[in-house]
N, C-alpha and C positions, 0 to 999 in steps of 0.2 A: 504494500500500500504506500503510495507516494504521500509524503507529508506536505500539507498545504501551507504550513507556516514558513516554508522556504521557497514559495512561489516567486519566480523571477518574471515580472510583468514589464513588457515593453509597450509603451504608448506609441501608437502609429499616427493617428490624426485626432484633431480636436476642432470642431466647427459648430456652427449654429444652423439648424435646419428650419427654414421658414415655410409657411403655407404655400401651396402651389398657385393659389389665386388670392389676391388681396381681399380682405374682409370688406363687404359693402359699407358705405358710410352710415347707413341706418342701423347697422349691427355693431358699430365700433364701441358701444358702451353696453356692458352686460351687468345687470343688477343681480346680486346674489339673492337666493331665496332665504326665507327665515331659517330653514334647517341648515343651509350652508353657512349662514351668519353665526348660528349657535354652535356649530361643530368646530373642533379645534383645527388649526392650520396644520397641514402636512406638506413635507417636501418628499415627493415620490421619486425614488430611483428605480430604474429598470435595467437589469443586466440580462443580456441574451448571450448564451453560450453556444458556440458552434464547434463541432469536432472538425478536425482537418479533413478535407475532402479526400476520400479513399483513392481517387485517381491521382492525387498528388502526394500521398503519403510515401515517404521514403525517397521521393524524387530529389535529386541533388540540386535541381534548378530552382532556386528560391524565387526567381522571376515568375515562374508559373504559379507558385503558391500565392505570391503577391497579387498576381492577376486575378486568381479565383477569389481571393479575399476582397479585392477592389470591386469585382462584379457583385458579390453578395452585399457589400456595403452600399453600393449604388442602388440596388433594388430596395434595400431597407430604407434608405433616405428618401427615395421616390415615394414609397408607400407611406412613410411618416409624413412627408410633405402634403400628400393628398388627404391623409387623415386629419391633419391640422386645419385644412380648408373646411372640412365638414364640422369639426369640433373647434371652432375658431377661438373660444375663450382660453383653450389650453396653450395657444401661442401668444397670449397677451400677458399683461402684468397687472398686479393689484396696484391701484393708484397710491395707496399708503398701506402700512401694516394693519391698521384698524379699519381699512376701507371695506365698504359693502359693494364696491363697483370694480369690475375688471375692465381695464382699458385694453380692448382687443386691437392692439397696435401691430400685430403680425411680427413681433420680435423673434418668435420662434423658440426652439428648445435646444439645449446643449446635446451634442452627439459626439461621442468619442469611440475610437476603435483601439483596442489593445490586444496584445498577444501574450499568452502564457508560454514562456520559453521552455521551461524544464519539466512540465507536466502535461499529460493529456487528459481530456475530459473523461475518457474511459477509465483511467486510473482513479479519478476522483469519485466516479459513480459506482465502481465495483464494490467498494467497501467504504461508504461514506461515514465519517465520524461527525455527527451533527454539530457538536460544539466546536470542533476544529474548523469545519466548513463555515459555520456562522461567523467565527472570528476572522477567517480569511476573507470572506465576502465583505465584512465590515471594514477591514483594512483596505480592500480594493475600492470600496465606495468612498472612503476618506481620501484616497489618492485621486480619484476622479473629481471629487469636489474641489480639492486644492487646484487641480489643473484647470477647472472650469471657472475659476474666479477671475 
Protein backbone atom coordinates (compact mmCIF):
# COMPACT_ATOMS: atom_id res chain seq x y z
CA UNK A 1 0.00 0.00 0.00
CA UNK A 2 1.41 3.36 -1.01
CA UNK A 3 1.54 5.91 1.78
CA UNK A 4 -0.34 9.05 0.89
CA UNK A 5 1.51 11.31 3.31
CA UNK A 6 4.52 11.32 0.97
CA UNK A 7 2.57 12.25 -2.18
CA UNK A 8 4.61 14.32 -4.59
CA UNK A 9 2.20 16.73 -6.29
CA UNK A 10 3.16 18.70 -9.38
CA UNK A 11 0.87 21.62 -10.26
CA UNK A 12 0.54 21.97 -14.00
CA UNK A 13 -1.93 24.81 -14.65
CA UNK A 14 -3.98 27.33 -12.73
CA UNK A 15 -6.64 29.43 -14.41
CA UNK A 16 -10.15 30.80 -14.14
CA UNK A 17 -12.99 29.28 -16.16
CA UNK A 18 -15.75 31.71 -17.09
CA UNK A 19 -19.25 31.05 -18.47
CA UNK A 20 -19.44 30.27 -22.18
CA UNK A 21 -22.03 33.04 -22.64
CA UNK A 22 -22.37 36.29 -20.70
CA UNK A 23 -25.16 36.58 -18.15
CA UNK A 24 -28.01 38.72 -19.57
CA UNK A 25 -28.31 42.16 -17.93
CA UNK A 26 -31.69 41.38 -16.33
CA UNK A 27 -30.13 38.40 -14.47
CA UNK A 28 -26.98 40.16 -13.22
CA UNK A 29 -28.34 40.43 -9.65
CA UNK A 30 -29.47 37.28 -7.86
CA UNK A 31 -31.27 37.66 -4.53
CA UNK A 32 -30.73 34.82 -2.09
CA UNK A 33 -33.78 33.05 -0.69
CA UNK A 34 -34.56 33.14 3.03
CA UNK A 35 -33.19 29.60 3.40
CA UNK A 36 -29.97 30.59 1.63
CA UNK A 37 -29.65 33.61 3.91
CA UNK A 38 -30.09 31.51 7.06
CA UNK A 39 -27.70 28.72 6.06
CA UNK A 40 -24.00 29.06 6.88
CA UNK A 41 -21.57 30.04 4.13
CA UNK A 42 -19.51 27.28 2.56
CA UNK A 43 -16.49 27.22 0.34
CA UNK A 44 -16.89 24.14 -1.83
CA UNK A 45 -13.84 22.38 -3.23
CA UNK A 46 -14.18 19.66 -5.80
CA UNK A 47 -11.39 17.26 -6.61
CA UNK A 48 -11.64 15.00 -9.63
CA UNK A 49 -9.21 12.12 -9.92
CA UNK A 50 -8.33 10.43 -13.17
CA UNK A 51 -6.15 7.38 -13.56
CA UNK A 52 -3.47 7.42 -16.23
CA UNK A 53 -4.89 6.50 -19.59
CA UNK A 54 -4.09 2.77 -20.13
CA UNK A 55 -2.98 3.55 -23.69
CA UNK A 56 -0.21 5.80 -22.35
CA UNK A 57 0.75 3.86 -19.21
CA UNK A 58 4.39 2.89 -19.31
CA UNK A 59 4.97 4.95 -22.43
CA UNK A 60 8.28 6.76 -22.25
CA UNK A 61 6.96 9.66 -24.29
CA UNK A 62 5.75 12.17 -21.71
CA UNK A 63 4.52 14.32 -24.61
CA UNK A 64 1.77 11.80 -25.36
CA UNK A 65 0.71 11.72 -21.69
CA UNK A 66 0.68 15.50 -21.63
CA UNK A 67 -1.43 15.58 -24.80
CA UNK A 68 -4.01 13.17 -23.30
CA UNK A 69 -4.11 15.18 -20.04
CA UNK A 70 -4.60 18.41 -22.03
CA UNK A 71 -7.46 16.89 -24.05
CA UNK A 72 -9.22 15.73 -20.88
CA UNK A 73 -8.69 19.10 -19.24
CA UNK A 74 -10.06 20.96 -22.27
CA UNK A 75 -13.22 18.81 -22.24
CA UNK A 76 -13.70 19.45 -18.51
CA UNK A 77 -13.20 23.20 -18.91
CA UNK A 78 -15.64 23.37 -21.82
CA UNK A 79 -18.26 21.45 -19.85
CA UNK A 80 -17.70 23.62 -16.77
CA UNK A 81 -17.97 26.79 -18.86
CA UNK A 82 -21.29 25.64 -20.35
CA UNK A 83 -22.56 24.65 -16.90
CA UNK A 84 -21.69 28.08 -15.49
CA UNK A 85 -23.84 29.64 -18.20
CA UNK A 86 -26.87 27.69 -17.01
CA UNK A 87 -26.11 28.16 -13.29
CA UNK A 88 -24.91 31.75 -13.62
CA UNK A 89 -24.85 32.67 -9.87
CA UNK A 90 -22.03 30.12 -9.39
CA UNK A 91 -19.76 32.23 -11.59
CA UNK A 92 -20.55 35.40 -9.62
CA UNK A 93 -19.45 36.85 -6.30
CA UNK A 94 -21.22 37.94 -3.15
CA UNK A 95 -21.29 41.73 -3.01
CA UNK A 96 -20.16 41.65 0.65
CA UNK A 97 -19.65 38.90 3.21
CA UNK A 98 -23.02 39.67 4.82
CA UNK A 99 -24.73 40.25 1.48
CA UNK A 100 -28.02 38.72 0.45
CA UNK A 101 -27.25 39.43 -3.20
CA UNK A 102 -24.99 37.63 -5.66
CA UNK A 103 -23.41 39.83 -8.30
CA UNK A 104 -23.59 37.57 -11.36
CA UNK A 105 -20.55 39.21 -12.94
CA UNK A 106 -19.22 36.15 -14.82
CA UNK A 107 -15.90 36.20 -12.91
CA UNK A 108 -15.84 32.41 -13.09
CA UNK A 109 -14.32 29.69 -10.94
CA UNK A 110 -10.78 28.61 -10.15
CA UNK A 111 -9.53 25.59 -12.09
CA UNK A 112 -6.24 23.82 -11.40
CA UNK A 113 -4.61 20.73 -12.86
CA UNK A 114 -2.13 18.73 -10.81
CA UNK A 115 -0.38 15.40 -11.17
CA UNK A 116 0.58 12.99 -8.41
CA UNK A 117 4.06 11.85 -9.39
CA UNK A 118 4.88 8.95 -7.10
CA UNK A 119 1.49 7.22 -6.61
CA UNK A 120 -1.24 5.82 -8.80
CA UNK A 121 -4.97 6.10 -8.19
CA UNK A 122 -5.16 2.30 -8.17
CA UNK A 123 -2.69 2.13 -5.27
CA UNK A 124 -4.78 4.52 -3.22
CA UNK A 125 -8.09 2.79 -3.93
CA UNK A 126 -6.96 -0.83 -3.39
CA UNK A 127 -6.50 -0.43 0.36
CA UNK A 128 -7.76 2.98 1.34
CA UNK A 129 -6.97 4.13 4.83
CA UNK A 130 -9.72 6.68 5.42
CA UNK A 131 -7.90 8.82 8.00
CA UNK A 132 -4.73 8.94 5.91
CA UNK A 133 -6.66 9.72 2.71
CA UNK A 134 -8.69 12.45 4.43
CA UNK A 135 -5.49 14.02 5.76
CA UNK A 136 -3.81 13.86 2.34
CA UNK A 137 -6.80 15.37 0.56
CA UNK A 138 -6.96 18.15 3.15
CA UNK A 139 -3.28 18.93 2.49
CA UNK A 140 -3.93 18.91 -1.25
CA UNK A 141 -6.88 21.30 -0.84
CA UNK A 142 -4.75 23.65 1.27
CA UNK A 143 -2.09 23.68 -1.47
CA UNK A 144 -4.75 24.44 -4.08
CA UNK A 145 -6.19 27.29 -2.00
CA UNK A 146 -2.74 28.85 -1.58
CA UNK A 147 -2.12 28.65 -5.34
CA UNK A 148 -5.53 30.17 -6.20
CA UNK A 149 -5.08 33.31 -4.08
